[in-house]
N, CA, C and O atoms as CSV, one atom per row, in Angstrom:
chain,resi,resn,atom,element,x,y,z
A,1,ARG,N,N,-15.725,-8.526,22.049
A,1,ARG,CA,C,-14.357,-8.471,22.100
A,1,ARG,C,C,-13.687,-9.777,21.915
A,1,ARG,O,O,-12.633,-9.870,21.286
A,2,GLU,N,N,-14.305,-10.817,22.474
A,2,GLU,CA,C,-13.745,-12.221,22.251
A,2,GLU,C,C,-13.859,-12.719,20.813
A,2,GLU,O,O,-13.009,-13.421,20.265
A,3,GLU,N,N,-14.995,-12.285,20.255
A,3,GLU,CA,C,-15.205,-12.659,18.857
A,3,GLU,C,C,-14.187,-11.983,17.959
A,3,GLU,O,O,-13.650,-12.601,17.040
A,4,SER,N,N,-13.914,-10.664,18.237
A,4,SER,CA,C,-12.986,-9.900,17.495
A,4,SER,C,C,-11.521,-10.557,17.600
A,4,SER,O,O,-10.786,-10.735,16.628
A,5,ASN,N,N,-11.213,-10.888,18.918
A,5,ASN,CA,C,-9.825,-11.494,19.026
A,5,ASN,C,C,-9.763,-12.892,18.389
A,5,ASN,O,O,-8.690,-13.298,17.943
A,6,ALA,N,N,-10.875,-13.641,18.331
A,6,ALA,CA,C,-10.944,-14.882,17.642
A,6,ALA,C,C,-10.704,-14.746,16.154
A,6,ALA,O,O,-10.012,-15.545,15.523
A,7,ASN,N,N,-11.298,-13.709,15.629
A,7,ASN,CA,C,-11.176,-13.349,14.200
A,7,ASN,C,C,-9.670,-12.992,13.904
A,7,ASN,O,O,-9.076,-13.489,12.946
A,8,ILE,N,N,-9.121,-12.159,14.724
A,8,ILE,CA,C,-7.791,-11.710,14.518
A,8,ILE,C,C,-6.765,-12.881,14.588
A,8,ILE,O,O,-5.792,-12.913,13.835
A,9,GLN,N,N,-7.004,-13.793,15.471
A,9,GLN,CA,C,-6.013,-14.901,15.741
A,9,GLN,C,C,-6.273,-16.068,14.786
A,9,GLN,O,O,-5.481,-17.009,14.726
A,10,SER,N,N,-7.391,-16.008,14.033
A,10,SER,CA,C,-7.620,-17.117,13.133
A,10,SER,C,C,-6.623,-17.152,11.947
A,10,SER,O,O,-5.968,-16.142,11.688
A,11,GLU,N,N,-6.498,-18.218,11.264
A,11,GLU,CA,C,-5.595,-18.429,10.236
A,11,GLU,C,C,-5.811,-17.265,9.130
A,11,GLU,O,O,-4.871,-16.665,8.609
A,12,GLU,N,N,-7.062,-17.048,8.867
A,12,GLU,CA,C,-7.449,-16.003,7.812
A,12,GLU,C,C,-6.999,-14.621,8.289
A,12,GLU,O,O,-6.435,-13.821,7.543
A,13,GLY,N,N,-7.284,-14.383,9.586
A,13,GLY,CA,C,-6.960,-13.049,10.132
A,13,GLY,C,C,-5.443,-12.771,10.155
A,13,GLY,O,O,-4.996,-11.653,9.898
A,14,ILE,N,N,-4.674,-13.819,10.468
A,14,ILE,CA,C,-3.207,-13.613,10.424
A,14,ILE,C,C,-2.685,-13.477,9.059
A,14,ILE,O,O,-1.684,-12.778,8.901
A,15,LEU,N,N,-3.253,-14.077,8.013
A,15,LEU,CA,C,-2.908,-13.883,6.670
A,15,LEU,C,C,-3.237,-12.561,6.176
A,15,LEU,O,O,-2.472,-11.996,5.394
A,16,LYS,N,N,-4.390,-11.984,6.598
A,16,LYS,CA,C,-4.813,-10.644,6.110
A,16,LYS,C,C,-3.865,-9.636,6.834
A,16,LYS,O,O,-3.490,-8.645,6.207
A,17,ARG,N,N,-3.487,-9.823,8.028
A,17,ARG,CA,C,-2.600,-8.825,8.744
A,17,ARG,C,C,-1.282,-8.824,8.075
A,17,ARG,O,O,-0.721,-7.748,7.870
A,18,GLN,N,N,-0.721,-9.987,7.705
A,18,GLN,CA,C,0.542,-10.094,7.027
A,18,GLN,C,C,0.523,-9.354,5.668
A,18,GLN,O,O,1.443,-8.588,5.383
A,19,THR,N,N,-0.493,-9.570,4.844
A,19,THR,CA,C,-0.610,-8.980,3.582
A,19,THR,C,C,-0.718,-7.514,3.718
A,19,THR,O,O,-0.081,-6.779,2.965
A,20,ARG,N,N,-1.508,-7.044,4.658
A,20,ARG,CA,C,-1.793,-5.511,4.837
A,20,ARG,C,C,-0.445,-4.807,5.213
A,20,ARG,O,O,-0.132,-3.728,4.709
A,21,SER,N,N,0.317,-5.448,6.096
A,21,SER,CA,C,1.528,-4.794,6.569
A,21,SER,C,C,2.607,-4.783,5.475
A,21,SER,O,O,3.414,-3.856,5.400
A,22,ILE,N,N,2.611,-5.814,4.637
A,22,ILE,CA,C,3.631,-5.843,3.640
A,22,ILE,C,C,3.234,-4.801,2.521
A,22,ILE,O,O,4.116,-4.122,1.995
A,23,GLN,N,N,1.951,-4.677,2.168
A,23,GLN,CA,C,1.546,-3.742,1.131
A,23,GLN,C,C,1.823,-2.335,1.513
A,23,GLN,O,O,2.325,-1.561,0.698
A,24,THR,N,N,1.511,-1.968,2.738
A,24,THR,CA,C,1.757,-0.612,3.229
A,24,THR,C,C,3.193,-0.223,3.257
A,24,THR,O,O,3.540,0.844,2.751
A,25,GLU,N,N,4.056,-1.034,3.824
A,25,GLU,CA,C,5.424,-0.707,4.007
A,25,GLU,C,C,6.084,-0.681,2.566
A,25,GLU,O,O,6.981,0.120,2.301
A,26,GLY,N,N,5.617,-1.559,1.687
A,26,GLY,CA,C,6.164,-1.496,0.333
A,26,GLY,C,C,5.935,-0.206,-0.413
A,26,GLY,O,O,6.835,0.272,-1.103
A,27,HIS,N,N,4.778,0.361,-0.297
A,27,HIS,CA,C,4.480,1.622,-0.934
A,27,HIS,C,C,5.270,2.763,-0.370
A,27,HIS,O,O,5.773,3.570,-1.152
A,28,PHE,N,N,5.419,2.896,0.927
A,28,PHE,CA,C,6.142,4.050,1.489
A,28,PHE,C,C,7.576,3.900,1.159
A,28,PHE,O,O,8.223,4.882,0.793
A,29,GLY,N,N,8.145,2.651,1.274
A,29,GLY,CA,C,9.556,2.337,0.980
A,29,GLY,C,C,9.786,2.741,-0.545
A,29,GLY,O,O,10.743,3.446,-0.866
A,30,ASP,N,N,8.955,2.308,-1.372
A,30,ASP,CA,C,9.104,2.645,-2.863
A,30,ASP,C,C,9.079,4.195,-3.052
A,30,ASP,O,O,9.898,4.761,-3.776
A,31,ILE,N,N,8.140,4.828,-2.392
A,31,ILE,CA,C,8.106,6.352,-2.559
A,31,ILE,C,C,9.368,6.927,-2.057
A,31,ILE,O,O,9.916,7.801,-2.729
A,32,LYS,N,N,9.902,6.517,-0.914
A,32,LYS,CA,C,11.131,7.164,-0.387
A,32,LYS,C,C,12.382,6.830,-1.270
A,32,LYS,O,O,13.149,7.711,-1.658
A,33,GLU,N,N,12.530,5.582,-1.545
A,33,GLU,CA,C,13.816,5.085,-2.155
A,33,GLU,C,C,13.793,5.333,-3.695
A,33,GLU,O,O,14.671,6.007,-4.235
A,34,ASN,N,N,12.791,4.783,-4.366
A,34,ASN,CA,C,12.749,4.836,-5.751
A,34,ASN,C,C,12.420,6.164,-6.336
A,34,ASN,O,O,13.028,6.583,-7.322
A,35,GLU,N,N,11.443,6.856,-5.734
A,35,GLU,CA,C,11.021,8.122,-6.237
A,35,GLU,C,C,11.688,9.342,-5.623
A,35,GLU,O,O,11.448,10.487,-6.006
A,36,LYS,N,N,12.545,9.034,-4.641
A,36,LYS,CA,C,13.320,10.074,-3.939
A,36,LYS,C,C,12.463,11.154,-3.301
A,36,LYS,O,O,12.879,12.310,-3.240
A,37,PHE,N,N,11.241,10.791,-2.811
A,37,PHE,CA,C,10.376,11.711,-2.171
A,37,PHE,C,C,10.631,11.678,-0.686
A,37,PHE,O,O,10.193,10.777,0.030
A,38,ARG,N,N,11.366,12.704,-0.237
A,38,ARG,CA,C,11.827,12.712,1.167
A,38,ARG,C,C,11.193,13.771,2.046
A,38,ARG,O,O,11.100,13.565,3.256
A,39,ARG,N,N,10.756,14.878,1.506
A,39,ARG,CA,C,10.120,15.839,2.245
A,39,ARG,C,C,9.084,16.631,1.464
A,39,ARG,O,O,9.114,16.672,0.234
A,40,PHE,N,N,8.152,17.271,2.204
A,40,PHE,CA,C,7.114,18.096,1.492
A,40,PHE,C,C,7.598,19.535,1.333
A,40,PHE,O,O,8.427,20.033,2.095
A,41,ASN,N,N,7.052,20.163,0.331
A,41,ASN,CA,C,7.423,21.508,0.074
A,41,ASN,C,C,6.646,22.627,0.955
A,41,ASN,O,O,7.032,23.791,1.062
A,42,TYR,N,N,5.572,22.125,1.523
A,42,TYR,CA,C,4.732,23.023,2.322
A,42,TYR,C,C,4.725,22.612,3.787
A,42,TYR,O,O,5.205,21.526,4.112
A,43,ARG,N,N,4.216,23.416,4.654
A,43,ARG,CA,C,4.183,23.194,6.096
A,43,ARG,C,C,2.813,22.948,6.690
A,43,ARG,O,O,2.681,22.122,7.593
A,44,SER,N,N,1.804,23.626,6.221
A,44,SER,CA,C,0.525,23.361,6.860
A,44,SER,C,C,-0.027,21.986,6.491
A,44,SER,O,O,0.271,21.426,5.436
A,45,ALA,N,N,-0.795,21.502,7.355
A,45,ALA,CA,C,-1.388,20.169,7.190
A,45,ALA,C,C,-2.213,20.067,5.975
A,45,ALA,O,O,-2.152,19.043,5.296
A,46,GLU,N,N,-3.009,21.086,5.635
A,46,GLU,CA,C,-3.835,21.139,4.503
A,46,GLU,C,C,-3.012,21.089,3.208
A,46,GLU,O,O,-3.335,20.340,2.286
A,47,LYS,N,N,-1.953,21.890,3.155
A,47,LYS,CA,C,-1.144,21.925,1.925
A,47,LYS,C,C,-0.354,20.567,1.763
A,47,LYS,O,O,-0.179,20.059,0.655
A,48,VAL,N,N,0.083,20.047,2.861
A,48,VAL,CA,C,0.860,18.777,2.842
A,48,VAL,C,C,-0.160,17.678,2.357
A,48,VAL,O,O,0.233,16.833,1.552
A,49,TYR,N,N,-1.347,17.662,2.781
A,49,TYR,CA,C,-2.375,16.746,2.323
A,49,TYR,C,C,-2.599,16.821,0.825
A,49,TYR,O,O,-2.629,15.810,0.124
A,50,LYS,N,N,-2.753,18.034,0.363
A,50,LYS,CA,C,-3.013,18.220,-1.089
A,50,LYS,C,C,-1.803,17.862,-1.886
A,50,LYS,O,O,-1.987,17.298,-2.965
A,51,GLU,N,N,-0.607,18.118,-1.493
A,51,GLU,CA,C,0.610,17.807,-2.161
A,51,GLU,C,C,0.745,16.254,-2.225
A,51,GLU,O,O,1.119,15.706,-3.262
A,52,PHE,N,N,0.451,15.598,-1.164
A,52,PHE,CA,C,0.551,14.175,-1.167
A,52,PHE,C,C,-0.477,13.435,-2.061
A,52,PHE,O,O,-0.208,12.449,-2.747
A,53,MET,N,N,-1.724,14.051,-1.965
A,53,MET,CA,C,-2.787,13.590,-2.863
A,53,MET,C,C,-2.429,13.739,-4.316
A,53,MET,O,O,-2.687,12.821,-5.094
A,54,LEU,N,N,-1.846,14.848,-4.726
A,54,LEU,CA,C,-1.413,15.039,-6.110
A,54,LEU,C,C,-0.383,14.029,-6.464
A,54,LEU,O,O,-0.411,13.426,-7.537
A,55,TYR,N,N,0.559,13.841,-5.524
A,55,TYR,CA,C,1.615,12.869,-5.776
A,55,TYR,C,C,1.036,11.385,-5.917
A,55,TYR,O,O,1.480,10.603,-6.757
A,56,ALA,N,N,0.058,11.077,-5.068
A,56,ALA,CA,C,-0.551,9.703,-5.095
A,56,ALA,C,C,-1.371,9.623,-6.421
A,56,ALA,O,O,-1.314,8.592,-7.092
A,57,ILE,N,N,-2.078,10.611,-6.789
A,57,ILE,CA,C,-2.812,10.537,-8.080
A,57,ILE,C,C,-1.896,10.345,-9.264
A,57,ILE,O,O,-2.176,9.540,-10.152
A,58,GLY,N,N,-0.838,11.058,-9.279
A,58,GLY,CA,C,0.161,10.881,-10.391
A,58,GLY,C,C,0.809,9.521,-10.371
A,58,GLY,O,O,1.100,8.944,-11.419
A,59,ARG,N,N,1.030,9.022,-9.208
A,59,ARG,CA,C,1.604,7.628,-9.034
A,59,ARG,C,C,0.621,6.594,-9.542
A,59,ARG,O,O,1.013,5.654,-10.233
A,60,ASN,N,N,-0.634,6.751,-9.214
A,60,ASN,CA,C,-1.654,5.806,-9.627
A,60,ASN,C,C,-1.947,5.844,-11.172
A,60,ASN,O,O,-2.274,4.826,-11.782
A,61,ILE,N,N,-1.812,7.073,-11.769
A,61,ILE,CA,C,-1.972,7.144,-13.203
A,61,ILE,C,C,-0.802,6.437,-13.899
A,61,ILE,O,O,-1.009,5.775,-14.916
A,62,LEU,N,N,0.453,6.568,-13.358
A,62,LEU,CA,C,1.532,5.952,-13.811
A,62,LEU,C,C,1.466,4.435,-13.763
A,62,LEU,O,O,1.855,3.744,-14.705
A,63,LYS,N,N,0.963,3.938,-12.643
A,63,LYS,CA,C,0.683,2.549,-12.417
A,63,LYS,C,C,-0.309,1.971,-13.346
A,63,LYS,O,O,-0.134,0.848,-13.819
A,64,TYR,N,N,-1.390,2.724,-13.640
A,64,TYR,CA,C,-2.416,2.373,-14.550
A,64,TYR,C,C,-1.871,2.264,-16.011
A,64,TYR,O,O,-2.229,1.392,-16.803
A,65,HIS,N,N,-1.027,3.179,-16.257
A,65,HIS,CA,C,-0.481,3.229,-17.727
A,65,HIS,C,C,0.456,1.994,-17.850
A,65,HIS,O,O,0.480,1.361,-18.906
A,66,ARG,N,N,1.225,1.643,-16.795
A,66,ARG,CA,C,2.141,0.430,-16.866
A,66,ARG,C,C,1.225,-0.790,-16.908
A,66,ARG,O,O,1.624,-1.782,-17.517
A,67,PHE,N,N,0.081,-0.803,-16.338
A,67,PHE,CA,C,-0.794,-1.965,-16.337
A,67,PHE,C,C,-1.412,-2.132,-17.762
A,67,PHE,O,O,-1.535,-3.258,-18.244
A,68,LEU,N,N,-1.796,-1.014,-18.429
A,68,LEU,CA,C,-2.366,-1.067,-19.734
A,68,LEU,C,C,-1.373,-1.528,-20.785
A,68,LEU,O,O,-1.756,-2.111,-21.800
A,69,HIS,N,N,-0.098,-1.266,-20.539
A,69,HIS,CA,C,0.988,-1.623,-21.443
A,69,HIS,C,C,1.683,-2.994,-20.979
A,69,HIS,O,O,2.809,-3.291,-21.381
A,70,HIS,N,N,1.030,-3.721,-20.207
A,70,HIS,CA,C,1.396,-5.037,-19.692
A,70,HIS,C,C,2.855,-5.093,-19.095
A,70,HIS,O,O,3.590,-6.076,-19.191
A,71,GLU,N,N,3.164,-3.955,-18.491
A,71,GLU,CA,C,4.482,-3.941,-17.721
A,71,GLU,C,C,4.344,-4.490,-16.366
A,71,GLU,O,O,5.302,-4.943,-15.741
A,72,ILE,N,N,3.016,-4.441,-15.871
A,72,ILE,CA,C,2.805,-5.105,-14.498
A,72,ILE,C,C,1.399,-5.923,-14.723
A,72,ILE,O,O,0.586,-5.686,-15.617
A,73,GLU,N,N,1.298,-6.871,-13.779
A,73,GLU,CA,C,0.055,-7.695,-13.828
A,73,GLU,C,C,-0.792,-7.386,-12.659
A,73,GLU,O,O,-0.318,-6.907,-11.628
A,74,LYS,N,N,-2.107,-7.672,-12.822
A,74,LYS,CA,C,-3.074,-7.536,-11.735
A,74,LYS,C,C,-2.693,-8.408,-10.561
A,74,LYS,O,O,-2.368,-9.581,-10.746
A,75,TYR,N,N,-2.726,-7.830,-9.281
A,75,TYR,CA,C,-2.374,-8.567,-8.129
A,75,TYR,C,C,-3.648,-9.332,-7.665
A,75,TYR,O,O,-4.686,-8.702,-7.464
A,76,GLU,N,N,-3.595,-10.507,-7.515
A,76,GLU,CA,C,-4.777,-11.255,-7.133
A,76,GLU,C,C,-4.776,-11.674,-5.635
A,76,GLU,O,O,-5.704,-12.325,-5.156
A,77,GLY,N,N,-3.738,-11.289,-4.945
A,77,GLY,CA,C,-3.616,-11.655,-3.478
A,77,GLY,C,C,-2.797,-12.894,-3.275
A,77,GLY,O,O,-2.408,-13.588,-4.215
A,78,LYS,N,N,-2.556,-13.142,-2.034
A,78,LYS,CA,C,-1.829,-14.365,-1.705
A,78,LYS,C,C,-2.672,-15.607,-2.062
A,78,LYS,O,O,-3.860,-15.691,-1.754
A,79,LYS,N,N,-2.008,-16.553,-2.719
A,79,LYS,CA,C,-2.727,-17.790,-3.071
A,79,LYS,C,C,-2.580,-18.847,-1.906
A,79,LYS,O,O,-3.467,-19.680,-1.720
A,80,GLU,N,N,-1.503,-18.801,-1.169
A,80,GLU,CA,C,-1.283,-19.720,-0.141
A,80,GLU,C,C,-2.126,-19.422,1.136
A,80,GLU,O,O,-2.095,-18.300,1.643
A,81,ARG,N,N,-2.857,-20.401,1.636
A,81,ARG,CA,C,-3.712,-20.138,2.773
A,81,ARG,C,C,-3.006,-20.414,4.117
A,81,ARG,O,O,-3.552,-20.131,5.183
A,82,LYS,N,N,-1.840,-20.946,4.048
A,82,LYS,CA,C,-1.150,-21.278,5.272
A,82,LYS,C,C,-0.434,-20.064,5.837
A,82,LYS,O,O,0.362,-19.445,5.130
A,83,ALA,N,N,-0.695,-19.699,7.106
A,83,ALA,CA,C,-0.098,-18.556,7.714
A,83,ALA,C,C,1.236,-18.928,8.354
A,83,ALA,O,O,1.470,-20.042,8.823
A,84,ALA,N,N,2.100,-17.893,8.336
A,84,ALA,CA,C,3.436,-18.194,8.895
A,84,ALA,C,C,3.421,-18.315,10.401
A,84,ALA,O,O,4.460,-18.565,11.011
């Protein structure tokens, strides 16, 4: 547990946590605001899961298409090593 806490509190651990939280929030915010995806059409957990997976696959295909046509660039991660 002490080793785990040391890893989390290290400069690299802080940087990874910042990056992870930014990436996740960005995707869900983009889905809600830009794509206007506010609610699911189905109620059961299995159907909601399938609906979201179809949505995610379509979104990834669109992202790959934009990447191939040089509308977006490959994300290489944060370059700066200094944590906030």
